[in-house]
Backbone and ligand atoms as CSV (ligand in chain L), in Angstrom:
chain,resi,resn,atom,element,x,y,z
A,1,UNK,N,N,15.880,-48.599,57.509
A,1,UNK,CA,C,15.088,-49.427,56.483
A,1,UNK,C,C,15.887,-50.433,55.595
A,2,UNK,N,N,15.263,-51.386,55.369
A,2,UNK,CA,C,15.896,-52.600,54.441
A,2,UNK,C,C,15.270,-52.415,53.202
A,3,UNK,N,N,16.214,-52.603,52.156
A,3,UNK,CA,C,15.910,-52.571,50.670
A,3,UNK,C,C,14.945,-53.947,50.541
A,4,UNK,N,N,13.737,-53.324,50.183
A,4,UNK,CA,C,12.544,-54.568,50.134
A,4,UNK,C,C,12.551,-55.480,48.939
A,5,UNK,N,N,13.829,-55.509,48.331
A,5,UNK,CA,C,14.275,-56.537,47.334
A,5,UNK,C,C,14.523,-57.978,48.238
A,6,UNK,N,N,14.649,-57.609,49.524
A,6,UNK,CA,C,15.142,-58.510,50.394
A,6,UNK,C,C,14.114,-59.038,51.371
A,7,UNK,N,N,13.750,-60.431,51.400
A,7,UNK,CA,C,12.862,-61.018,52.283
A,7,UNK,C,C,13.189,-60.565,53.601
A,8,UNK,N,N,14.331,-61.025,54.118
A,8,UNK,CA,C,14.511,-60.809,55.529
A,8,UNK,C,C,15.555,-59.969,55.812
A,9,UNK,N,N,16.646,-60.556,55.886
A,9,UNK,CA,C,18.077,-59.829,56.313
A,9,UNK,C,C,19.316,-60.683,56.103
A,10,UNK,N,N,20.092,-60.199,55.135
A,10,UNK,CA,C,21.357,-60.816,54.813
A,10,UNK,C,C,22.063,-60.369,55.929
A,11,UNK,N,N,21.878,-59.531,56.860
A,11,UNK,CA,C,22.809,-59.192,57.923
A,11,UNK,C,C,22.707,-60.261,58.870
A,12,UNK,N,N,21.621,-61.164,58.906
A,12,UNK,CA,C,21.750,-62.393,59.930
A,12,UNK,C,C,22.737,-63.412,59.629
A,13,UNK,N,N,23.496,-63.351,58.308
A,13,UNK,CA,C,24.366,-64.324,57.949
A,13,UNK,C,C,25.814,-64.112,58.307
A,14,UNK,N,N,26.487,-65.005,58.294
A,14,UNK,CA,C,27.782,-64.941,58.792
A,14,UNK,C,C,28.573,-64.252,57.699
A,15,UNK,N,N,29.598,-63.336,58.096
A,15,UNK,CA,C,30.133,-62.660,57.087
A,15,UNK,C,C,31.527,-63.258,56.516
A,16,UNK,N,N,31.680,-63.210,55.376
A,16,UNK,CA,C,32.756,-63.910,54.874
A,16,UNK,C,C,33.799,-63.049,53.906
A,17,UNK,N,N,34.718,-63.418,53.548
A,17,UNK,CA,C,35.652,-62.534,52.690
A,17,UNK,C,C,35.169,-62.979,51.101
A,18,UNK,N,N,35.253,-61.920,50.563
A,18,UNK,CA,C,34.660,-61.916,48.913
A,18,UNK,C,C,35.844,-62.971,48.115
A,19,UNK,N,N,35.491,-63.489,47.028
A,19,UNK,CA,C,36.780,-63.925,46.345
A,19,UNK,C,C,37.374,-62.911,45.510
A,20,UNK,N,N,38.533,-63.154,44.948
A,20,UNK,CA,C,39.256,-62.176,44.187
A,20,UNK,C,C,38.570,-61.574,42.978
A,21,UNK,N,N,37.757,-62.533,42.411
A,21,UNK,CA,C,36.916,-62.025,41.340
A,21,UNK,C,C,35.730,-61.019,41.746
A,22,UNK,N,N,35.220,-61.458,42.963
A,22,UNK,CA,C,34.003,-60.729,43.384
A,22,UNK,C,C,34.558,-59.173,43.793
A,23,UNK,N,N,35.839,-59.185,44.563
A,23,UNK,CA,C,36.350,-58.040,44.885
A,23,UNK,C,C,36.548,-57.076,43.635
A,24,UNK,N,N,37.207,-57.721,42.590
A,24,UNK,CA,C,37.348,-57.044,41.265
A,24,UNK,C,C,36.067,-56.325,40.730
A,25,UNK,N,N,35.235,-57.148,40.697
A,25,UNK,CA,C,33.975,-56.746,40.123
A,25,UNK,C,C,33.203,-55.648,40.779
A,26,UNK,N,N,33.425,-55.613,42.088
A,26,UNK,CA,C,32.769,-54.697,42.917
A,26,UNK,C,C,33.617,-53.432,42.756
A,27,UNK,N,N,34.892,-53.440,42.743
A,27,UNK,CA,C,35.705,-52.134,42.377
A,27,UNK,C,C,35.290,-51.803,41.127
A,28,UNK,N,N,35.366,-52.659,40.249
A,28,UNK,CA,C,34.850,-52.023,38.731
A,28,UNK,C,C,33.339,-51.548,38.684
A,29,UNK,N,N,32.655,-51.965,39.383
A,29,UNK,CA,C,31.116,-51.402,39.330
A,29,UNK,C,C,31.132,-50.012,40.051
A,30,UNK,N,N,31.831,-49.982,41.153
A,30,UNK,CA,C,32.077,-48.646,41.805
A,30,UNK,C,C,32.755,-47.413,40.829
A,31,UNK,N,N,33.797,-47.889,40.268
A,31,UNK,CA,C,34.564,-47.031,39.415
A,31,UNK,C,C,33.660,-46.574,38.231
A,32,UNK,N,N,32.865,-47.620,37.690
A,32,UNK,CA,C,32.108,-47.364,36.572
A,32,UNK,C,C,30.847,-46.573,36.953
A,33,UNK,N,N,30.085,-46.732,38.089
A,33,UNK,CA,C,28.959,-46.170,38.549
A,33,UNK,C,C,29.514,-44.663,38.586
A,34,UNK,N,N,30.629,-44.343,38.911
A,34,UNK,CA,C,31.096,-42.981,39.090
A,34,UNK,C,C,31.314,-42.271,37.659
A,35,UNK,N,N,31.639,-42.996,36.701
A,35,UNK,CA,C,31.884,-42.374,35.552
A,35,UNK,C,C,30.452,-42.122,34.960
A,36,UNK,N,N,29.384,-42.657,35.478
A,36,UNK,CA,C,28.127,-42.371,34.977
A,36,UNK,C,C,27.407,-41.363,35.814
A,37,UNK,N,N,28.334,-40.736,36.713
A,37,UNK,CA,C,27.821,-39.455,37.438
A,37,UNK,C,C,27.089,-39.956,38.834
A,38,UNK,N,N,27.242,-41.098,39.256
A,38,UNK,CA,C,26.597,-41.539,40.562
A,38,UNK,C,C,27.274,-40.907,41.618
A,39,UNK,N,N,26.999,-40.421,42.643
A,39,UNK,CA,C,27.623,-39.773,43.607
A,39,UNK,C,C,27.840,-40.973,44.745
A,40,UNK,N,N,29.144,-41.435,44.868
A,40,UNK,CA,C,29.568,-42.548,45.861
A,40,UNK,C,C,30.662,-42.033,46.428
A,41,UNK,N,N,30.644,-41.141,47.461
A,41,UNK,CA,C,32.193,-40.660,48.158
A,41,UNK,C,C,32.770,-41.946,48.764
A,42,UNK,N,N,34.083,-41.793,48.731
A,42,UNK,CA,C,34.891,-42.582,49.387
A,42,UNK,C,C,34.411,-42.929,51.072
A,43,UNK,N,N,34.319,-43.888,51.637
A,43,UNK,CA,C,34.047,-44.142,52.929
A,43,UNK,C,C,32.476,-43.932,53.211
A,44,UNK,N,N,31.763,-43.893,52.148
A,44,UNK,CA,C,30.311,-43.577,52.496
A,44,UNK,C,C,29.580,-44.776,53.001
A,45,UNK,N,N,29.965,-46.012,52.594
A,45,UNK,CA,C,29.511,-47.291,52.847
A,45,UNK,C,C,30.465,-48.285,53.182
A,46,UNK,N,N,30.043,-49.303,53.979
A,46,UNK,CA,C,30.866,-50.437,54.342
A,46,UNK,C,C,30.088,-51.659,53.594
A,47,UNK,N,N,30.912,-52.543,53.063
A,47,UNK,CA,C,30.418,-53.583,52.410
A,47,UNK,C,C,30.638,-54.976,53.206
A,48,UNK,N,N,29.624,-55.769,53.188
A,48,UNK,CA,C,29.848,-57.051,53.801
A,48,UNK,C,C,29.192,-58.138,52.731
A,49,UNK,N,N,30.090,-59.133,52.779
A,49,UNK,CA,C,29.634,-60.397,52.061
A,49,UNK,C,C,29.301,-61.492,52.845
A,50,UNK,N,N,28.259,-62.173,52.287
A,50,UNK,CA,C,27.681,-63.174,53.185
A,50,UNK,C,C,27.344,-64.311,52.321
A,51,UNK,N,N,27.356,-65.451,52.796
A,51,UNK,CA,C,26.893,-66.725,52.186
A,51,UNK,C,C,25.387,-67.226,52.731
A,52,UNK,N,N,24.557,-66.764,51.929
A,52,UNK,CA,C,23.123,-66.953,52.466
A,52,UNK,C,C,22.268,-68.193,51.728
A,53,UNK,N,N,21.122,-68.421,52.176
A,53,UNK,CA,C,20.314,-69.492,51.636
A,53,UNK,C,C,19.982,-68.912,50.125
A,54,UNK,N,N,19.575,-69.742,49.380
A,54,UNK,CA,C,19.491,-69.452,47.772
A,54,UNK,C,C,18.145,-68.588,47.690
A,55,UNK,N,N,17.032,-68.734,48.718
A,55,UNK,CA,C,16.076,-67.630,48.302
A,55,UNK,C,C,16.253,-66.375,48.633
A,56,UNK,N,N,17.430,-65.997,49.390
A,56,UNK,CA,C,17.535,-64.539,49.704
A,56,UNK,C,C,17.866,-63.580,48.304
A,57,UNK,N,N,17.662,-62.496,48.671
A,57,UNK,CA,C,17.958,-61.404,47.523
A,57,UNK,C,C,19.372,-61.414,47.541
A,58,UNK,N,N,19.874,-60.849,46.317
A,58,UNK,CA,C,21.406,-60.856,46.109
A,58,UNK,C,C,22.124,-59.696,46.905
A,59,UNK,N,N,21.427,-58.628,47.125
A,59,UNK,CA,C,21.957,-57.633,47.949
A,59,UNK,C,C,20.993,-56.680,48.810
A,60,UNK,N,N,21.475,-55.964,49.836
A,60,UNK,CA,C,20.647,-55.242,50.503
A,60,UNK,C,C,21.449,-53.988,51.059
A,61,UNK,N,N,20.823,-52.859,51.282
A,61,UNK,CA,C,21.415,-51.763,51.683
A,61,UNK,C,C,20.501,-51.004,53.049
A,62,UNK,N,N,21.361,-50.948,53.936
A,62,UNK,CA,C,20.863,-50.157,55.123
A,62,UNK,C,C,21.082,-48.650,55.037
A,63,UNK,N,N,20.256,-48.065,54.349
A,63,UNK,CA,C,20.605,-46.599,54.141
A,63,UNK,C,C,20.609,-45.536,55.165
A,64,UNK,N,N,19.877,-45.963,56.369
A,64,UNK,CA,C,19.848,-45.199,57.576
A,64,UNK,C,C,21.125,-45.229,58.292
A,65,UNK,N,N,21.920,-46.328,58.085
A,65,UNK,CA,C,23.067,-46.445,58.922
A,65,UNK,C,C,24.483,-45.462,58.471
A,66,UNK,N,N,25.128,-45.067,59.406
A,66,UNK,CA,C,26.320,-44.339,58.842
A,66,UNK,C,C,27.620,-45.034,59.432
A,67,UNK,N,N,28.576,-45.484,58.582
A,67,UNK,CA,C,28.410,-45.474,57.311
A,67,UNK,C,C,27.125,-46.446,56.850
A,68,UNK,N,N,26.719,-46.216,55.654
A,68,UNK,CA,C,25.709,-46.931,55.022
A,68,UNK,C,C,26.227,-48.252,54.911
A,69,UNK,N,N,25.504,-49.494,55.361
A,69,UNK,CA,C,25.873,-50.846,55.111
A,69,UNK,C,C,25.183,-51.441,54.047
A,70,UNK,N,N,26.180,-52.020,53.029
A,70,UNK,CA,C,25.730,-52.712,51.940
A,70,UNK,C,C,26.164,-54.404,52.168
A,71,UNK,N,N,25.254,-55.237,51.981
A,71,UNK,CA,C,25.504,-56.738,52.003
A,71,UNK,C,C,25.223,-57.261,50.731
A,72,UNK,N,N,26.212,-58.107,50.269
A,72,UNK,CA,C,26.211,-58.700,48.950
A,72,UNK,C,C,26.373,-60.064,49.203
A,73,UNK,N,N,25.728,-60.872,48.525
A,73,UNK,CA,C,25.586,-62.424,48.614
A,73,UNK,C,C,27.091,-62.916,47.668
A,74,UNK,N,N,27.588,-63.783,48.414
A,74,UNK,CA,C,28.613,-64.470,47.647
A,74,UNK,C,C,28.201,-65.341,46.589
A,75,UNK,N,N,28.951,-65.684,45.664
A,75,UNK,CA,C,28.700,-66.746,44.675
A,75,UNK,C,C,27.789,-66.360,43.263
A,76,UNK,N,N,27.449,-65.025,43.368
A,76,UNK,CA,C,26.672,-64.408,42.176
A,76,UNK,C,C,27.690,-64.528,40.969
A,77,UNK,N,N,27.081,-64.681,39.754
A,77,UNK,CA,C,27.965,-64.578,38.565
A,77,UNK,C,C,28.394,-63.067,38.463
A,78,UNK,N,N,29.320,-63.025,37.762
A,78,UNK,CA,C,29.911,-61.513,37.360
A,78,UNK,C,C,28.931,-60.489,36.928
A,79,UNK,N,N,27.946,-60.984,36.142
A,79,UNK,CA,C,27.016,-59.960,35.568
A,79,UNK,C,C,26.021,-59.724,36.806
A,80,UNK,N,N,25.486,-60.828,37.242
A,80,UNK,CA,C,24.443,-60.796,38.536
A,80,UNK,C,C,25.002,-59.959,39.567
A,81,UNK,N,N,26.186,-59.963,39.887
A,81,UNK,CA,C,26.826,-59.085,40.861
A,81,UNK,C,C,27.072,-57.788,40.475
A,82,UNK,N,N,27.337,-57.433,39.310
A,82,UNK,CA,C,27.442,-56.171,38.846
A,82,UNK,C,C,26.085,-55.431,38.832
A,83,UNK,N,N,25.134,-56.006,38.366
A,83,UNK,CA,C,23.746,-55.490,38.431
A,83,UNK,C,C,23.420,-55.182,39.943
A,84,UNK,N,N,23.658,-56.096,40.834
A,84,UNK,CA,C,23.221,-56.056,42.160
A,84,UNK,C,C,24.047,-54.763,42.717
A,85,UNK,N,N,25.321,-54.726,42.530
A,85,UNK,CA,C,26.122,-53.533,43.045
A,85,UNK,C,C,25.701,-52.365,42.533
A,86,UNK,N,N,25.193,-52.210,41.127
A,86,UNK,CA,C,24.834,-50.760,40.506
A,86,UNK,C,C,23.504,-50.631,41.477
A,87,UNK,N,N,22.694,-51.514,41.661
A,87,UNK,CA,C,21.375,-51.228,42.312
A,87,UNK,C,C,21.789,-50.850,43.621
A,88,UNK,N,N,22.545,-51.357,44.438
A,88,UNK,CA,C,22.755,-51.011,45.829
A,88,UNK,C,C,23.520,-49.746,45.909
A,89,UNK,N,N,24.340,-49.256,44.905
A,89,UNK,CA,C,25.225,-48.100,44.842
A,89,UNK,C,C,24.197,-46.914,44.775
A,90,UNK,N,N,23.048,-47.089,43.883
A,90,UNK,CA,C,22.171,-45.979,43.945
A,90,UNK,C,C,21.503,-45.842,45.336
A,91,UNK,N,N,21.195,-46.896,46.052
A,91,UNK,CA,C,20.680,-46.906,47.485
A,91,UNK,C,C,21.844,-46.038,48.124
A,92,UNK,N,N,22.835,-46.331,48.082
A,92,UNK,CA,C,23.957,-45.677,48.861
A,92,UNK,C,C,24.057,-44.335,48.721
A,93,UNK,N,N,23.979,-43.863,47.345
A,93,UNK,CA,C,23.947,-42.331,46.916
A,93,UNK,C,C,22.696,-41.851,47.475
A,94,UNK,N,N,21.443,-42.465,47.372
A,94,UNK,CA,C,20.214,-41.739,47.916
A,94,UNK,C,C,20.134,-41.664,49.333
A,95,UNK,N,N,21.033,-42.460,50.056
A,95,UNK,CA,C,20.968,-42.229,51.425
A,95,UNK,C,C,21.092,-40.862,51.898
A,96,UNK,N,N,21.686,-40.006,51.159
A,96,UNK,CA,C,21.611,-38.433,51.356
A,96,UNK,C,C,20.374,-37.763,51.437
A,97,UNK,N,N,19.141,-38.660,51.155
A,97,UNK,CA,C,17.848,-37.940,51.052
A,97,UNK,C,C,16.896,-38.932,51.807
A,98,UNK,N,N,17.018,-38.748,53.356
A,98,UNK,CA,C,16.447,-39.506,54.242
A,98,UNK,C,C,14.780,-39.580,54.069
A,99,UNK,N,N,14.158,-38.517,53.502
A,99,UNK,CA,C,12.706,-38.542,53.340
A,99,UNK,C,C,12.109,-39.241,52.126
A,100,UNK,N,N,13.101,-39.671,51.104
A,100,UNK,CA,C,12.833,-40.144,50.056
A,100,UNK,C,C,11.702,-41.575,50.381
A,101,UNK,N,N,10.680,-41.598,49.401
A,101,UNK,CA,C,9.681,-42.773,49.579
A,101,UNK,C,C,10.520,-43.971,49.010
A,102,UNK,N,N,10.135,-45.162,49.755
A,102,UNK,CA,C,10.700,-46.672,49.526
A,102,UNK,C,C,10.512,-46.791,47.984
A,103,UNK,N,N,9.251,-46.752,47.604
A,103,UNK,CA,C,8.984,-47.128,46.045
A,103,UNK,C,C,9.971,-46.184,45.099
A,104,UNK,N,N,10.160,-45.080,45.682
A,104,UNK,CA,C,11.010,-44.171,44.739
A,104,UNK,C,C,12.617,-44.674,44.762
A,105,UNK,N,N,12.906,-45.010,45.956
A,105,UNK,CA,C,14.280,-45.493,46.235
A,105,UNK,C,C,14.537,-46.785,45.060
A,106,UNK,N,N,13.445,-47.774,45.195
A,106,UNK,CA,C,13.582,-48.917,44.416
A,106,UNK,C,C,13.645,-48.543,42.945
A,107,UNK,N,N,12.519,-47.775,42.486
A,107,UNK,CA,C,12.645,-47.108,41.096
A,107,UNK,C,C,13.869,-46.695,40.604
A,108,UNK,N,N,14.464,-45.656,41.420
A,108,UNK,CA,C,15.664,-45.206,41.264
A,108,UNK,C,C,16.828,-46.176,40.946
A,109,UNK,N,N,16.848,-47.158,41.953
A,109,UNK,CA,C,17.878,-48.285,41.719
A,109,UNK,C,C,17.712,-49.140,40.681
A,110,UNK,N,N,16.422,-49.680,40.443
A,110,UNK,CA,C,16.197,-50.296,39.243
A,110,UNK,C,C,16.580,-49.650,37.892
A,111,UNK,N,N,16.255,-48.362,37.821
A,111,UNK,CA,C,16.602,-47.566,36.649
A,111,UNK,C,C,18.280,-47.542,36.410
A,112,UNK,N,N,18.850,-47.233,37.554
A,112,UNK,CA,C,20.259,-46.922,37.304
A,112,UNK,C,C,20.936,-48.257,36.990
A,113,UNK,N,N,20.346,-49.313,37.669
A,113,UNK,CA,C,21.124,-50.746,37.446
A,113,UNK,C,C,20.989,-51.002,35.926
A,114,UNK,N,N,19.738,-50.672,35.457
A,114,UNK,CA,C,19.267,-51.002,33.952
A,114,UNK,C,C,20.325,-50.045,33.173
A,115,UNK,N,N,20.414,-49.077,33.366
A,115,UNK,CA,C,21.003,-48.064,32.625
A,115,UNK,C,C,22.596,-48.432,32.731
A,116,UNK,N,N,23.170,-48.588,33.769
A,116,UNK,CA,C,24.569,-49.045,33.913
A,116,UNK,C,C,24.889,-50.311,33.239
A,117,UNK,N,N,23.971,-51.333,33.387
A,117,UNK,CA,C,24.196,-52.593,32.723
A,117,UNK,C,C,24.252,-52.466,31.256
A,118,UNK,N,N,23.344,-51.590,30.520
A,118,UNK,CA,C,23.362,-51.285,29.183
A,118,UNK,C,C,24.659,-50.530,28.956
A,119,UNK,N,N,25.172,-49.660,29.583
A,119,UNK,CA,C,26.380,-48.969,29.133
A,119,UNK,C,C,27.535,-49.945,29.295
A,120,UNK,N,N,27.483,-50.712,30.287
A,120,UNK,CA,C,28.544,-51.807,30.686
A,120,UNK,C,C,28.774,-52.613,29.272
A,121,UNK,N,N,27.668,-53.135,28.896
A,121,UNK,CA,C,27.527,-53.967,27.787
A,121,UNK,C,C,28.181,-53.327,26.544
A,122,UNK,N,N,27.590,-52.046,26.401
A,122,UNK,CA,C,28.174,-51.504,25.195
A,122,UNK,C,C,29.707,-51.369,25.264
A,123,UNK,N,N,30.262,-51.120,26.576
A,123,UNK,CA,C,31.728,-50.706,26.767
A,123,UNK,C,C,32.438,-52.046,26.306
A,124,UNK,N,N,31.735,-53.185,27.170
A,124,UNK,CA,C,32.469,-54.412,26.919
A,124,UNK,C,C,32.436,-54.865,25.503
A,125,UNK,N,N,31.334,-54.608,24.570
A,125,UNK,CA,C,31.345,-54.756,23.252
A,125,UNK,C,C,32.524,-54.027,22.584
A,126,UNK,N,N,32.785,-52.804,22.911
A,126,UNK,CA,C,33.858,-51.938,22.480
A,126,UNK,C,C,35.211,-52.582,22.940
A,127,UNK,N,N,35.199,-53.121,24.207
A,127,UNK,CA,C,36.680,-53.647,24.566
A,127,UNK,C,C,37.048,-54.729,23.681
A,128,UNK,N,N,36.002,-55.475,22.996
A,128,UNK,CA,C,36.208,-56.593,22.146
A,128,UNK,C,C,36.777,-55.866,20.837
A,129,UNK,N,N,36.457,-54.682,20.671
A,129,UNK,CA,C,37.076,-54.104,19.414
A,129,UNK,C,C,38.329,-53.276,19.845
A,130,UNK,N,N,38.964,-53.322,20.833
A,130,UNK,CA,C,40.034,-52.760,21.356
A,130,UNK,C,C,39.933,-51.540,22.085
A,131,UNK,N,N,38.693,-51.198,22.673
A,131,UNK,CA,C,38.565,-49.933,23.408
A,131,UNK,C,C,38.610,-50.384,24.822
A,132,UNK,N,N,39.182,-49.337,25.758
A,132,UNK,CA,C,39.233,-49.568,27.189
A,132,UNK,C,C,37.748,-49.599,27.612
A,133,UNK,N,N,37.352,-50.681,28.409
A,133,UNK,CA,C,35.951,-50.908,28.858
A,133,UNK,C,C,35.525,-49.694,29.675
A,134,UNK,N,N,36.393,-48.867,30.389
A,134,UNK,CA,C,35.941,-47.770,31.230
A,134,UNK,C,C,35.984,-46.596,30.405
A,135,UNK,N,N,36.875,-46.081,29.770
A,135,UNK,CA,C,37.045,-44.892,29.137
A,135,UNK,C,C,36.421,-44.776,27.646
A,136,UNK,N,N,36.425,-46.043,27.148
A,136,UNK,CA,C,36.081,-46.286,25.610
A,136,UNK,C,C,36.995,-45.588,24.806
A,137,UNK,N,N,38.284,-45.404,25.393
A,137,UNK,CA,C,39.268,-44.978,24.383
A,137,UNK,C,C,40.162,-45.946,23.876
A,138,UNK,N,N,40.549,-45.880,22.605
A,138,UNK,CA,C,41.279,-47.046,22.108
A,138,UNK,C,C,42.611,-47.333,22.592
A,139,UNK,N,N,42.880,-48.383,23.131
A,139,UNK,CA,C,44.315,-48.801,23.721
A,139,UNK,C,C,45.341,-48.940,22.782
L,1,ZN,ZN,ZN,16.654,-52.086,46.318
């Protein structure tokens, strides 16, 4: 099943390498999602980056594949990419529940992305005050 935020399929596009910034944002998002308690074991998903048409959604997850396949659009702003990765990571985590309804998957992904972005912004504000953005401990 395909994430319904996506009109068709990002999997139809040519796979490209992410930029260094995109790779860093992705790694930060995974690390941060884990600090919020999201279960994303190493190796559970494979990530593919594509350059797609502008109308396509920013990300999609094939949760029935093993490993789970996540497609991300190249060229998003860092905040848009973060939010997309948080959303898709909830789908990755929920792949362990094959019978979950589609609306429930989307609801959970939206909620997690909202919560994670809120926490991220709080920590980023903290970082400006000299706090580590991940641990919130003063550097
Ligand atoms: Zn989704």
